[in-house]
PyMOL commands that place a pseudoatom at each C-alpha (Angstrom):
pseudoatom trace, name=CA, resn=MET, resi=1, chain=A, elem=C, hetatm=0, pos=[-45.752, -23.839, 125.337]
pseudoatom trace, name=CA, resn=LEU, resi=2, chain=A, elem=C, hetatm=0, pos=[-47.855, -20.666, 125.083]
pseudoatom trace, name=CA, resn=ALA, resi=3, chain=A, elem=C, hetatm=0, pos=[-45.209, -19.047, 122.884]
pseudoatom trace, name=CA, resn=LEU, resi=4, chain=A, elem=C, hetatm=0, pos=[-45.333, -22.013, 120.508]
pseudoatom trace, name=CA, resn=VAL, resi=5, chain=A, elem=C, hetatm=0, pos=[-49.115, -21.777, 120.266]
pseudoatom trace, name=CA, resn=LEU, resi=6, chain=A, elem=C, hetatm=0, pos=[-48.981, -18.047, 119.529]
pseudoatom trace, name=CA, resn=ALA, resi=7, chain=A, elem=C, hetatm=0, pos=[-46.343, -18.599, 116.875]
pseudoatom trace, name=CA, resn=ALA, resi=8, chain=A, elem=C, hetatm=0, pos=[-48.471, -21.245, 115.169]
pseudoatom trace, name=CA, resn=ALA, resi=9, chain=A, elem=C, hetatm=0, pos=[-51.705, -19.230, 115.109]
pseudoatom trace, name=CA, resn=SER, resi=10, chain=A, elem=C, hetatm=0, pos=[-51.823, -15.448, 114.946]
pseudoatom trace, name=CA, resn=SER, resi=11, chain=A, elem=C, hetatm=0, pos=[-54.836, -13.182, 115.269]
pseudoatom trace, name=CA, resn=TRP, resi=12, chain=A, elem=C, hetatm=0, pos=[-56.644, -11.708, 112.263]
pseudoatom trace, name=CA, resn=VAL, resi=13, chain=A, elem=C, hetatm=0, pos=[-55.149, -8.426, 111.077]
pseudoatom trace, name=CA, resn=VAL, resi=14, chain=A, elem=C, hetatm=0, pos=[-57.375, -5.991, 109.170]
pseudoatom trace, name=CA, resn=VAL, resi=15, chain=A, elem=C, hetatm=0, pos=[-55.864, -5.147, 105.777]
pseudoatom trace, name=CA, resn=SER, resi=16, chain=A, elem=C, hetatm=0, pos=[-58.789, -3.077, 104.474]
pseudoatom trace, name=CA, resn=ASP, resi=17, chain=A, elem=C, hetatm=0, pos=[-62.595, -3.077, 104.714]
pseudoatom trace, name=CA, resn=GLY, resi=18, chain=A, elem=C, hetatm=0, pos=[-63.595, -6.706, 104.228]
pseudoatom trace, name=CA, resn=VAL, resi=19, chain=A, elem=C, hetatm=0, pos=[-60.048, -8.090, 103.984]
pseudoatom trace, name=CA, resn=GLU, resi=20, chain=A, elem=C, hetatm=0, pos=[-58.112, -9.675, 106.867]
pseudoatom trace, name=CA, resn=ARG, resi=21, chain=A, elem=C, hetatm=0, pos=[-54.935, -11.747, 106.992]
pseudoatom trace, name=CA, resn=ARG, resi=22, chain=A, elem=C, hetatm=0, pos=[-53.556, -14.311, 109.419]
pseudoatom trace, name=CA, resn=THR, resi=23, chain=A, elem=C, hetatm=0, pos=[-50.987, -17.086, 109.731]
pseudoatom trace, name=CA, resn=LEU, resi=24, chain=A, elem=C, hetatm=0, pos=[-52.064, -20.489, 111.029]
pseudoatom trace, name=CA, resn=ASP, resi=25, chain=A, elem=C, hetatm=0, pos=[-49.653, -23.390, 111.475]
pseudoatom trace, name=CA, resn=GLY, resi=26, chain=A, elem=C, hetatm=0, pos=[-47.507, -22.289, 108.552]
pseudoatom trace, name=CA, resn=LEU, resi=27, chain=A, elem=C, hetatm=0, pos=[-50.482, -21.382, 106.346]
pseudoatom trace, name=CA, resn=GLN, resi=28, chain=A, elem=C, hetatm=0, pos=[-51.090, -17.909, 104.969]
pseudoatom trace, name=CA, resn=LEU, resi=29, chain=A, elem=C, hetatm=0, pos=[-54.796, -17.048, 105.230]
pseudoatom trace, name=CA, resn=VAL, resi=30, chain=A, elem=C, hetatm=0, pos=[-56.753, -14.157, 103.743]
pseudoatom trace, name=CA, resn=ARG, resi=31, chain=A, elem=C, hetatm=0, pos=[-60.410, -13.785, 104.792]
pseudoatom trace, name=CA, resn=VAL, resi=32, chain=A, elem=C, hetatm=0, pos=[-62.763, -11.795, 102.573]
pseudoatom trace, name=CA, resn=SER, resi=33, chain=A, elem=C, hetatm=0, pos=[-66.217, -10.399, 103.341]
pseudoatom trace, name=CA, resn=ALA, resi=34, chain=A, elem=C, hetatm=0, pos=[-68.391, -7.478, 102.194]
pseudoatom trace, name=CA, resn=PRO, resi=35, chain=A, elem=C, hetatm=0, pos=[-67.789, -4.715, 101.219]
pseudoatom trace, name=CA, resn=ALA, resi=36, chain=A, elem=C, hetatm=0, pos=[-64.816, -6.305, 99.428]
pseudoatom trace, name=CA, resn=THR, resi=37, chain=A, elem=C, hetatm=0, pos=[-65.649, -7.673, 95.970]
pseudoatom trace, name=CA, resn=LEU, resi=38, chain=A, elem=C, hetatm=0, pos=[-64.171, -10.294, 93.653]
pseudoatom trace, name=CA, resn=ASP, resi=39, chain=A, elem=C, hetatm=0, pos=[-63.043, -9.945, 90.072]
pseudoatom trace, name=CA, resn=LEU, resi=40, chain=A, elem=C, hetatm=0, pos=[-61.401, -12.238, 87.549]
pseudoatom trace, name=CA, resn=GLY, resi=41, chain=A, elem=C, hetatm=0, pos=[-58.106, -11.531, 85.866]
pseudoatom trace, name=CA, resn=SER, resi=42, chain=A, elem=C, hetatm=0, pos=[-57.840, -13.552, 82.658]
pseudoatom trace, name=CA, resn=GLY, resi=43, chain=A, elem=C, hetatm=0, pos=[-55.661, -13.157, 79.592]
pseudoatom trace, name=CA, resn=GLU, resi=44, chain=A, elem=C, hetatm=0, pos=[-51.965, -12.751, 78.941]
pseudoatom trace, name=CA, resn=ARG, resi=45, chain=A, elem=C, hetatm=0, pos=[-50.042, -14.643, 81.599]
pseudoatom trace, name=CA, resn=ARG, resi=46, chain=A, elem=C, hetatm=0, pos=[-48.374, -12.712, 84.403]
pseudoatom trace, name=CA, resn=THR, resi=47, chain=A, elem=C, hetatm=0, pos=[-47.401, -13.422, 87.994]
pseudoatom trace, name=CA, resn=ALA, resi=48, chain=A, elem=C, hetatm=0, pos=[-49.883, -12.937, 90.830]
pseudoatom trace, name=CA, resn=ALA, resi=49, chain=A, elem=C, hetatm=0, pos=[-47.833, -9.954, 91.968]
pseudoatom trace, name=CA, resn=ALA, resi=50, chain=A, elem=C, hetatm=0, pos=[-48.060, -8.352, 88.508]
pseudoatom trace, name=CA, resn=TRP, resi=51, chain=A, elem=C, hetatm=0, pos=[-51.801, -9.059, 88.289]
pseudoatom trace, name=CA, resn=ALA, resi=52, chain=A, elem=C, hetatm=0, pos=[-52.412, -7.393, 91.663]
pseudoatom trace, name=CA, resn=ARG, resi=53, chain=A, elem=C, hetatm=0, pos=[-50.386, -4.293, 90.906]
pseudoatom trace, name=CA, resn=GLU, resi=54, chain=A, elem=C, hetatm=0, pos=[-51.720, -3.804, 87.379]
pseudoatom trace, name=CA, resn=GLN, resi=55, chain=A, elem=C, hetatm=0, pos=[-55.362, -4.315, 88.384]
pseudoatom trace, name=CA, resn=GLY, resi=56, chain=A, elem=C, hetatm=0, pos=[-55.209, -2.254, 91.574]
pseudoatom trace, name=CA, resn=ALA, resi=57, chain=A, elem=C, hetatm=0, pos=[-56.296, -5.246, 93.655]
pseudoatom trace, name=CA, resn=ARG, resi=58, chain=A, elem=C, hetatm=0, pos=[-55.727, -5.914, 97.338]
pseudoatom trace, name=CA, resn=VAL, resi=59, chain=A, elem=C, hetatm=0, pos=[-55.258, -9.624, 96.689]
pseudoatom trace, name=CA, resn=ALA, resi=60, chain=A, elem=C, hetatm=0, pos=[-54.367, -11.790, 93.688]
pseudoatom trace, name=CA, resn=PHE, resi=61, chain=A, elem=C, hetatm=0, pos=[-54.619, -15.573, 93.939]
pseudoatom trace, name=CA, resn=ASN, resi=62, chain=A, elem=C, hetatm=0, pos=[-54.782, -18.596, 91.659]
pseudoatom trace, name=CA, resn=ALA, resi=63, chain=A, elem=C, hetatm=0, pos=[-58.225, -19.042, 90.071]
pseudoatom trace, name=CA, resn=SER, resi=64, chain=A, elem=C, hetatm=0, pos=[-57.785, -22.603, 88.841]
pseudoatom trace, name=CA, resn=MET, resi=65, chain=A, elem=C, hetatm=0, pos=[-55.493, -25.155, 87.273]
pseudoatom trace, name=CA, resn=PHE, resi=66, chain=A, elem=C, hetatm=0, pos=[-54.905, -24.619, 83.568]
pseudoatom trace, name=CA, resn=GLN, resi=67, chain=A, elem=C, hetatm=0, pos=[-54.350, -26.829, 80.558]
pseudoatom trace, name=CA, resn=THR, resi=68, chain=A, elem=C, hetatm=0, pos=[-51.198, -27.324, 78.474]
pseudoatom trace, name=CA, resn=ASP, resi=69, chain=A, elem=C, hetatm=0, pos=[-52.124, -24.344, 76.282]
pseudoatom trace, name=CA, resn=LEU, resi=70, chain=A, elem=C, hetatm=0, pos=[-51.180, -22.292, 79.390]
pseudoatom trace, name=CA, resn=ARG, resi=71, chain=A, elem=C, hetatm=0, pos=[-54.466, -20.416, 79.198]
pseudoatom trace, name=CA, resn=THR, resi=72, chain=A, elem=C, hetatm=0, pos=[-57.597, -22.568, 79.475]
pseudoatom trace, name=CA, resn=SER, resi=73, chain=A, elem=C, hetatm=0, pos=[-58.942, -23.559, 82.889]
pseudoatom trace, name=CA, resn=THR, resi=74, chain=A, elem=C, hetatm=0, pos=[-59.431, -27.273, 83.533]
pseudoatom trace, name=CA, resn=GLY, resi=75, chain=A, elem=C, hetatm=0, pos=[-62.912, -26.538, 84.930]
pseudoatom trace, name=CA, resn=HIS, resi=76, chain=A, elem=C, hetatm=0, pos=[-65.673, -24.214, 83.775]
pseudoatom trace, name=CA, resn=LEU, resi=77, chain=A, elem=C, hetatm=0, pos=[-64.677, -20.550, 84.014]
pseudoatom trace, name=CA, resn=HIS, resi=78, chain=A, elem=C, hetatm=0, pos=[-66.624, -17.497, 82.933]
pseudoatom trace, name=CA, resn=CYS, resi=79, chain=A, elem=C, hetatm=0, pos=[-67.153, -13.968, 84.180]
pseudoatom trace, name=CA, resn=GLY, resi=80, chain=A, elem=C, hetatm=0, pos=[-69.673, -11.825, 82.366]
pseudoatom trace, name=CA, resn=LYS, resi=81, chain=A, elem=C, hetatm=0, pos=[-68.965, -12.093, 78.646]
pseudoatom trace, name=CA, resn=ARG, resi=82, chain=A, elem=C, hetatm=0, pos=[-65.489, -13.497, 79.256]
pseudoatom trace, name=CA, resn=VAL, resi=83, chain=A, elem=C, hetatm=0, pos=[-65.618, -17.259, 78.790]
pseudoatom trace, name=CA, resn=ASN, resi=84, chain=A, elem=C, hetatm=0, pos=[-62.299, -18.983, 79.403]
pseudoatom trace, name=CA, resn=GLN, resi=85, chain=A, elem=C, hetatm=0, pos=[-63.694, -22.541, 79.576]
pseudoatom trace, name=CA, resn=ALA, resi=86, chain=A, elem=C, hetatm=0, pos=[-67.262, -23.201, 78.453]
pseudoatom trace, name=CA, resn=ALA, resi=87, chain=A, elem=C, hetatm=0, pos=[-67.310, -26.919, 79.313]
pseudoatom trace, name=CA, resn=TRP, resi=88, chain=A, elem=C, hetatm=0, pos=[-68.207, -28.188, 82.773]
pseudoatom trace, name=CA, resn=SER, resi=89, chain=A, elem=C, hetatm=0, pos=[-66.061, -30.967, 84.256]
pseudoatom trace, name=CA, resn=ARG, resi=90, chain=A, elem=C, hetatm=0, pos=[-67.942, -34.019, 85.527]
pseudoatom trace, name=CA, resn=ASP, resi=91, chain=A, elem=C, hetatm=0, pos=[-65.224, -34.610, 88.130]
pseudoatom trace, name=CA, resn=TYR, resi=92, chain=A, elem=C, hetatm=0, pos=[-65.263, -31.125, 89.668]
pseudoatom trace, name=CA, resn=GLN, resi=93, chain=A, elem=C, hetatm=0, pos=[-68.026, -30.626, 92.243]
pseudoatom trace, name=CA, resn=SER, resi=94, chain=A, elem=C, hetatm=0, pos=[-67.170, -27.212, 93.698]
pseudoatom trace, name=CA, resn=VAL, resi=95, chain=A, elem=C, hetatm=0, pos=[-68.072, -23.840, 92.157]
pseudoatom trace, name=CA, resn=LEU, resi=96, chain=A, elem=C, hetatm=0, pos=[-67.228, -20.315, 93.263]
pseudoatom trace, name=CA, resn=VAL, resi=97, chain=A, elem=C, hetatm=0, pos=[-69.798, -17.728, 92.169]
pseudoatom trace, name=CA, resn=PHE, resi=98, chain=A, elem=C, hetatm=0, pos=[-69.620, -13.945, 92.460]
pseudoatom trace, name=CA, resn=ARG, resi=99, chain=A, elem=C, hetatm=0, pos=[-71.146, -10.756, 91.034]
pseudoatom trace, name=CA, resn=PRO, resi=100, chain=A, elem=C, hetatm=0, pos=[-74.808, -11.394, 91.941]
pseudoatom trace, name=CA, resn=LEU, resi=101, chain=A, elem=C, hetatm=0, pos=[-77.391, -10.495, 89.288]
pseudoatom trace, name=CA, resn=ALA, resi=102, chain=A, elem=C, hetatm=0, pos=[-79.989, -9.342, 91.819]
pseudoatom trace, name=CA, resn=ALA, resi=103, chain=A, elem=C, hetatm=0, pos=[-79.988, -7.288, 94.985]
pseudoatom trace, name=CA, resn=GLY, resi=104, chain=A, elem=C, hetatm=0, pos=[-80.019, -9.044, 98.334]
pseudoatom trace, name=CA, resn=LEU, resi=105, chain=A, elem=C, hetatm=0, pos=[-77.774, -11.965, 97.351]
pseudoatom trace, name=CA, resn=PRO, resi=106, chain=A, elem=C, hetatm=0, pos=[-74.374, -12.615, 98.952]
pseudoatom trace, name=CA, resn=ALA, resi=107, chain=A, elem=C, hetatm=0, pos=[-71.534, -11.013, 96.994]
pseudoatom trace, name=CA, resn=PHE, resi=108, chain=A, elem=C, hetatm=0, pos=[-69.916, -14.451, 96.615]
pseudoatom trace, name=CA, resn=THR, resi=109, chain=A, elem=C, hetatm=0, pos=[-70.270, -18.025, 97.788]
pseudoatom trace, name=CA, resn=LEU, resi=110, chain=A, elem=C, hetatm=0, pos=[-69.132, -21.599, 97.165]
pseudoatom trace, name=CA, resn=VAL, resi=111, chain=A, elem=C, hetatm=0, pos=[-71.605, -24.157, 95.813]
pseudoatom trace, name=CA, resn=ASP, resi=112, chain=A, elem=C, hetatm=0, pos=[-71.590, -27.963, 95.929]
pseudoatom trace, name=CA, resn=LEU, resi=113, chain=A, elem=C, hetatm=0, pos=[-72.776, -29.119, 92.504]
pseudoatom trace, name=CA, resn=ASP, resi=114, chain=A, elem=C, hetatm=0, pos=[-74.242, -32.344, 93.873]
pseudoatom trace, name=CA, resn=GLN, resi=115, chain=A, elem=C, hetatm=0, pos=[-76.409, -30.603, 96.465]
pseudoatom trace, name=CA, resn=SER, resi=116, chain=A, elem=C, hetatm=0, pos=[-79.969, -29.387, 95.935]
pseudoatom trace, name=CA, resn=GLY, resi=117, chain=A, elem=C, hetatm=0, pos=[-80.405, -25.967, 94.333]
pseudoatom trace, name=CA, resn=ALA, resi=118, chain=A, elem=C, hetatm=0, pos=[-76.836, -25.671, 93.045]
pseudoatom trace, name=CA, resn=LYS, resi=119, chain=A, elem=C, hetatm=0, pos=[-77.706, -24.864, 89.425]
pseudoatom trace, name=CA, resn=GLU, resi=120, chain=A, elem=C, hetatm=0, pos=[-80.329, -22.348, 90.487]
pseudoatom trace, name=CA, resn=THR, resi=121, chain=A, elem=C, hetatm=0, pos=[-77.778, -20.568, 92.707]
pseudoatom trace, name=CA, resn=ILE, resi=122, chain=A, elem=C, hetatm=0, pos=[-75.152, -20.460, 89.969]
pseudoatom trace, name=CA, resn=ALA, resi=123, chain=A, elem=C, hetatm=0, pos=[-77.659, -18.926, 87.528]
pseudoatom trace, name=CA, resn=LYS, resi=124, chain=A, elem=C, hetatm=0, pos=[-78.088, -15.961, 89.888]
pseudoatom trace, name=CA, resn=TYR, resi=125, chain=A, elem=C, hetatm=0, pos=[-74.460, -14.881, 89.458]
pseudoatom trace, name=CA, resn=ASP, resi=126, chain=A, elem=C, hetatm=0, pos=[-72.494, -13.377, 86.568]
pseudoatom trace, name=CA, resn=CYS, resi=127, chain=A, elem=C, hetatm=0, pos=[-69.245, -15.232, 87.297]
pseudoatom trace, name=CA, resn=ALA, resi=128, chain=A, elem=C, hetatm=0, pos=[-68.520, -18.910, 88.009]
pseudoatom trace, name=CA, resn=VAL, resi=129, chain=A, elem=C, hetatm=0, pos=[-65.273, -20.800, 88.631]
pseudoatom trace, name=CA, resn=GLN, resi=130, chain=A, elem=C, hetatm=0, pos=[-65.405, -24.616, 88.834]
pseudoatom trace, name=CA, resn=ASN, resi=131, chain=A, elem=C, hetatm=0, pos=[-62.684, -26.581, 90.624]
pseudoatom trace, name=CA, resn=LEU, resi=132, chain=A, elem=C, hetatm=0, pos=[-61.871, -29.845, 92.385]
pseudoatom trace, name=CA, resn=ARG, resi=133, chain=A, elem=C, hetatm=0, pos=[-63.609, -30.091, 95.750]
pseudoatom trace, name=CA, resn=LEU, resi=134, chain=A, elem=C, hetatm=0, pos=[-61.783, -30.544, 99.056]
pseudoatom trace, name=CA, resn=ILE, resi=135, chain=A, elem=C, hetatm=0, pos=[-64.612, -30.101, 101.575]
pseudoatom trace, name=CA, resn=LYS, resi=136, chain=A, elem=C, hetatm=0, pos=[-68.364, -30.353, 101.048]
pseudoatom trace, name=CA, resn=ALA, resi=137, chain=A, elem=C, hetatm=0, pos=[-71.048, -28.868, 103.282]
pseudoatom trace, name=CA, resn=PRO, resi=138, chain=A, elem=C, hetatm=0, pos=[-71.499, -28.988, 106.179]
pseudoatom trace, name=CA, resn=GLY, resi=139, chain=A, elem=C, hetatm=0, pos=[-67.747, -29.558, 106.642]
pseudoatom trace, name=CA, resn=GLU, resi=140, chain=A, elem=C, hetatm=0, pos=[-66.852, -33.039, 105.338]
pseudoatom trace, name=CA, resn=SER, resi=141, chain=A, elem=C, hetatm=0, pos=[-63.615, -34.023, 103.617]
pseudoatom trace, name=CA, resn=VAL, resi=142, chain=A, elem=C, hetatm=0, pos=[-64.142, -35.618, 100.195]
pseudoatom trace, name=CA, resn=TRP, resi=143, chain=A, elem=C, hetatm=0, pos=[-60.511, -35.911, 99.042]
pseudoatom trace, name=CA, resn=GLN, resi=144, chain=A, elem=C, hetatm=0, pos=[-59.338, -39.485, 98.576]
pseudoatom trace, name=CA, resn=SER, resi=145, chain=A, elem=C, hetatm=0, pos=[-56.252, -40.393, 100.572]
pseudoatom trace, name=CA, resn=ALA, resi=146, chain=A, elem=C, hetatm=0, pos=[-53.047, -39.775, 98.630]
pseudoatom trace, name=CA, resn=PRO, resi=147, chain=A, elem=C, hetatm=0, pos=[-49.355, -39.613, 99.629]
pseudoatom trace, name=CA, resn=ARG, resi=148, chain=A, elem=C, hetatm=0, pos=[-48.340, -36.827, 97.233]
pseudoatom trace, name=CA, resn=ARG, resi=149, chain=A, elem=C, hetatm=0, pos=[-47.317, -33.466, 98.639]
pseudoatom trace, name=CA, resn=TRP, resi=150, chain=A, elem=C, hetatm=0, pos=[-47.308, -30.087, 96.944]
pseudoatom trace, name=CA, resn=SER, resi=151, chain=A, elem=C, hetatm=0, pos=[-47.549, -26.382, 97.691]
pseudoatom trace, name=CA, resn=GLU, resi=152, chain=A, elem=C, hetatm=0, pos=[-51.221, -25.494, 97.748]
pseudoatom trace, name=CA, resn=ALA, resi=153, chain=A, elem=C, hetatm=0, pos=[-53.598, -22.677, 96.851]
pseudoatom trace, name=CA, resn=ALA, resi=154, chain=A, elem=C, hetatm=0, pos=[-57.145, -23.370, 98.094]
pseudoatom trace, name=CA, resn=LEU, resi=155, chain=A, elem=C, hetatm=0, pos=[-60.331, -21.437, 98.723]
pseudoatom trace, name=CA, resn=ALA, resi=156, chain=A, elem=C, hetatm=0, pos=[-62.826, -22.083, 101.522]
pseudoatom trace, name=CA, resn=LEU, resi=157, chain=A, elem=C, hetatm=0, pos=[-66.160, -20.783, 102.799]
pseudoatom trace, name=CA, resn=ASP, resi=158, chain=A, elem=C, hetatm=0, pos=[-66.875, -20.383, 106.510]
pseudoatom trace, name=CA, resn=ARG, resi=159, chain=A, elem=C, hetatm=0, pos=[-70.164, -20.579, 108.432]
pseudoatom trace, name=CA, resn=GLN, resi=160, chain=A, elem=C, hetatm=0, pos=[-70.592, -16.794, 108.220]
pseudoatom trace, name=CA, resn=GLY, resi=161, chain=A, elem=C, hetatm=0, pos=[-70.358, -16.833, 104.418]
pseudoatom trace, name=CA, resn=ARG, resi=162, chain=A, elem=C, hetatm=0, pos=[-66.853, -15.379, 104.287]
pseudoatom trace, name=CA, resn=LEU, resi=163, chain=A, elem=C, hetatm=0, pos=[-64.257, -16.628, 101.835]
pseudoatom trace, name=CA, resn=VAL, resi=164, chain=A, elem=C, hetatm=0, pos=[-60.875, -17.790, 103.136]
pseudoatom trace, name=CA, resn=PHE, resi=165, chain=A, elem=C, hetatm=0, pos=[-57.921, -17.998, 100.753]
pseudoatom trace, name=CA, resn=VAL, resi=166, chain=A, elem=C, hetatm=0, pos=[-55.446, -20.632, 101.951]
pseudoatom trace, name=CA, resn=PHE, resi=167, chain=A, elem=C, hetatm=0, pos=[-51.820, -20.690, 100.802]
pseudoatom trace, name=CA, resn=SER, resi=168, chain=A, elem=C, hetatm=0, pos=[-49.249, -23.277, 101.882]
pseudoatom trace, name=CA, resn=GLN, resi=169, chain=A, elem=C, hetatm=0, pos=[-45.729, -22.797, 100.597]
pseudoatom trace, name=CA, resn=ARG, resi=170, chain=A, elem=C, hetatm=0, pos=[-44.612, -25.918, 102.443]
pseudoatom trace, name=CA, resn=PRO, resi=171, chain=A, elem=C, hetatm=0, pos=[-45.649, -29.015, 100.461]
pseudoatom trace, name=CA, resn=VAL, resi=172, chain=A, elem=C, hetatm=0, pos=[-48.533, -30.821, 102.142]
pseudoatom trace, name=CA, resn=THR, resi=173, chain=A, elem=C, hetatm=0, pos=[-50.805, -33.770, 101.379]
pseudoatom trace, name=CA, resn=MET, resi=174, chain=A, elem=C, hetatm=0, pos=[-54.409, -32.803, 100.793]
pseudoatom trace, name=CA, resn=PRO, resi=175, chain=A, elem=C, hetatm=0, pos=[-55.801, -35.104, 103.527]
pseudoatom trace, name=CA, resn=ASP, resi=176, chain=A, elem=C, hetatm=0, pos=[-53.422, -33.519, 106.046]
pseudoatom trace, name=CA, resn=LEU, resi=177, chain=A, elem=C, hetatm=0, pos=[-54.300, -29.976, 104.948]
pseudoatom trace, name=CA, resn=ILE, resi=178, chain=A, elem=C, hetatm=0, pos=[-58.034, -30.683, 105.069]
pseudoatom trace, name=CA, resn=GLU, resi=179, chain=A, elem=C, hetatm=0, pos=[-57.759, -32.221, 108.539]
pseudoatom trace, name=CA, resn=ARG, resi=180, chain=A, elem=C, hetatm=0, pos=[-55.839, -29.200, 109.827]
pseudoatom trace, name=CA, resn=LEU, resi=181, chain=A, elem=C, hetatm=0, pos=[-58.391, -26.787, 108.381]
pseudoatom trace, name=CA, resn=LEU, resi=182, chain=A, elem=C, hetatm=0, pos=[-61.402, -28.659, 109.753]
pseudoatom trace, name=CA, resn=LYS, resi=183, chain=A, elem=C, hetatm=0, pos=[-59.838, -28.959, 113.222]
pseudoatom trace, name=CA, resn=SER, resi=184, chain=A, elem=C, hetatm=0, pos=[-58.984, -25.251, 113.320]
pseudoatom trace, name=CA, resn=ASP, resi=185, chain=A, elem=C, hetatm=0, pos=[-61.171, -22.420, 114.616]
pseudoatom trace, name=CA, resn=LEU, resi=186, chain=A, elem=C, hetatm=0, pos=[-61.993, -21.297, 111.062]
pseudoatom trace, name=CA, resn=GLU, resi=187, chain=A, elem=C, hetatm=0, pos=[-65.419, -23.022, 111.014]
pseudoatom trace, name=CA, resn=LEU, resi=188, chain=A, elem=C, hetatm=0, pos=[-65.172, -23.990, 107.348]
pseudoatom trace, name=CA, resn=VAL, resi=189, chain=A, elem=C, hetatm=0, pos=[-68.091, -25.640, 105.557]
pseudoatom trace, name=CA, resn=ARG, resi=190, chain=A, elem=C, hetatm=0, pos=[-66.831, -25.875, 101.953]
pseudoatom trace, name=CA, resn=ALA, resi=191, chain=A, elem=C, hetatm=0, pos=[-63.474, -25.713, 100.188]
pseudoatom trace, name=CA, resn=MET, resi=192, chain=A, elem=C, hetatm=0, pos=[-61.995, -26.144, 96.714]
pseudoatom trace, name=CA, resn=HIS, resi=193, chain=A, elem=C, hetatm=0, pos=[-58.526, -26.803, 95.334]
pseudoatom trace, name=CA, resn=LEU, resi=194, chain=A, elem=C, hetatm=0, pos=[-57.411, -23.946, 93.091]
pseudoatom trace, name=CA, resn=ASP, resi=195, chain=A, elem=C, hetatm=0, pos=[-53.893, -24.970, 92.066]
pseudoatom trace, name=CA, resn=GLY, resi=196, chain=A, elem=C, hetatm=0, pos=[-50.815, -26.658, 93.490]
pseudoatom trace, name=CA, resn=GLY, resi=197, chain=A, elem=C, hetatm=0, pos=[-47.091, -27.063, 92.971]
pseudoatom trace, name=CA, resn=PRO, resi=198, chain=A, elem=C, hetatm=0, pos=[-44.950, -24.293, 91.435]
pseudoatom trace, name=CA, resn=GLU, resi=199, chain=A, elem=C, hetatm=0, pos=[-48.014, -22.327, 90.314]
pseudoatom trace, name=CA, resn=ALA, resi=200, chain=A, elem=C, hetatm=0, pos=[-49.385, -21.720, 93.832]
pseudoatom trace, name=CA, resn=SER, resi=201, chain=A, elem=C, hetatm=0, pos=[-49.166, -17.964, 94.484]
pseudoatom trace, name=CA, resn=LEU, resi=202, chain=A, elem=C, hetatm=0, pos=[-50.564, -15.245, 96.716]
pseudoatom trace, name=CA, resn=SER, resi=203, chain=A, elem=C, hetatm=0, pos=[-50.005, -11.505, 96.439]
pseudoatom trace, name=CA, resn=LEU, resi=204, chain=A, elem=C, hetatm=0, pos=[-51.399, -9.210, 99.145]
pseudoatom trace, name=CA, resn=ARG, resi=205, chain=A, elem=C, hetatm=0, pos=[-51.199, -5.459, 99.728]
pseudoatom trace, name=CA, resn=SER, resi=206, chain=A, elem=C, hetatm=0, pos=[-51.121, -4.809, 103.458]
pseudoatom trace, name=CA, resn=GLY, resi=207, chain=A, elem=C, hetatm=0, pos=[-50.746, -1.182, 104.480]
pseudoatom trace, name=CA, resn=GLY, resi=208, chain=A, elem=C, hetatm=0, pos=[-48.118, 0.329, 102.216]
pseudoatom trace, name=CA, resn=ALA, resi=209, chain=A, elem=C, hetatm=0, pos=[-46.292, -2.950, 101.607]
pseudoatom trace, name=CA, resn=TRP, resi=210, chain=A, elem=C, hetatm=0, pos=[-46.735, -5.842, 99.203]
pseudoatom trace, name=CA, resn=LEU, resi=211, chain=A, elem=C, hetatm=0, pos=[-46.523, -9.362, 100.564]
pseudoatom trace, name=CA, resn=ASP, resi=212, chain=A, elem=C, hetatm=0, pos=[-45.804, -11.888, 97.816]
pseudoatom trace, name=CA, resn=PHE, resi=213, chain=A, elem=C, hetatm=0, pos=[-45.877, -15.616, 98.580]
pseudoatom trace, name=CA, resn=THR, resi=214, chain=A, elem=C, hetatm=0, pos=[-44.823, -18.141, 95.955]
pseudoatom trace, name=CA, resn=ALA, resi=215, chain=A, elem=C, hetatm=0, pos=[-44.114, -21.848, 95.909]
pseudoatom trace, name=CA, resn=THR, resi=216, chain=A, elem=C, hetatm=0, pos=[-40.745, -21.378, 94.230]
pseudoatom trace, name=CA, resn=ASP, resi=217, chain=A, elem=C, hetatm=0, pos=[-38.062, -18.690, 94.040]
pseudoatom trace, name=CA, resn=GLU, resi=218, chain=A, elem=C, hetatm=0, pos=[-39.141, -17.939, 90.476]
pseudoatom trace, name=CA, resn=PRO, resi=219, chain=A, elem=C, hetatm=0, pos=[-42.880, -17.053, 90.443]
pseudoatom trace, name=CA, resn=VAL, resi=220, chain=A, elem=C, hetatm=0, pos=[-44.918, -18.746, 87.729]
pseudoatom trace, name=CA, resn=ALA, resi=221, chain=A, elem=C, hetatm=0, pos=[-46.961, -16.595, 85.346]
pseudoatom trace, name=CA, resn=LEU, resi=222, chain=A, elem=C, hetatm=0, pos=[-50.697, -17.327, 85.635]
pseudoatom trace, name=CA, resn=PRO, resi=223, chain=A, elem=C, hetatm=0, pos=[-53.400, -16.912, 82.961]
pseudoatom trace, name=CA, resn=ASN, resi=224, chain=A, elem=C, hetatm=0, pos=[-56.329, -16.737, 85.381]
pseudoatom trace, name=CA, resn=VAL, resi=225, chain=A, elem=C, hetatm=0, pos=[-56.444, -15.191, 88.858]
pseudoatom trace, name=CA, resn=LEU, resi=226, chain=A, elem=C, hetatm=0, pos=[-58.998, -14.162, 91.439]
pseudoatom trace, name=CA, resn=LEU, resi=227, chain=A, elem=C, hetatm=0, pos=[-58.719, -10.522, 92.435]
pseudoatom trace, name=CA, resn=VAL, resi=228, chain=A, elem=C, hetatm=0, pos=[-60.037, -8.936, 95.639]
pseudoatom trace, name=CA, resn=LYS, resi=229, chain=A, elem=C, hetatm=0, pos=[-60.841, -5.251, 95.345]
for i in range(1, 229): cmd.bond("trace and resi %d" % i, "trace and resi %d" % (i + 1))
show_as sticks, trace
zoom trace
């Protein structure tokens, strides 16, 4: 029994300052804290692996779902002067912000749009990525029950303010994934859906090796990715 438990949940392994990786019940997890920083890769489509290598990043991960033009995010997406999607979606209630505009602010955080102070927090950051919400603070599932399963790329925030990238190659329903995350020892308070299905991808440099996780044998080229540096 102990062996099965250890196989299902490993310990965190330090990849670099502010970046750790772990497996949990078939999920690939990457936890990010200071001094690691976030950046946005946006432009000509390439795989997560290509984005990571070309940008010198430790991690490359889906930033959001994208429209049929294979470029434009389905939710608001800007970083500095780069505006991929100017419009804000009324249906998306979760926003990732990073690159603070003033000293003393967290390097990144997730915001619930329907909670007090959300707009004021977003205005303090140079980059914002809006997506469908999975978990709202202080740790409540908001996804409506659905039977569909897909490979998943999600992003969460824990009680210590650290980001946790969540990748599931095995197709899962969102209610099941959310339940597993909330019942784990991760202490998550917020989470957003980034992308699912064939597009779900994670590329990670650990030591001298690259670890590339994709939903399918043929990785899908992505127009927008989150980069950890």
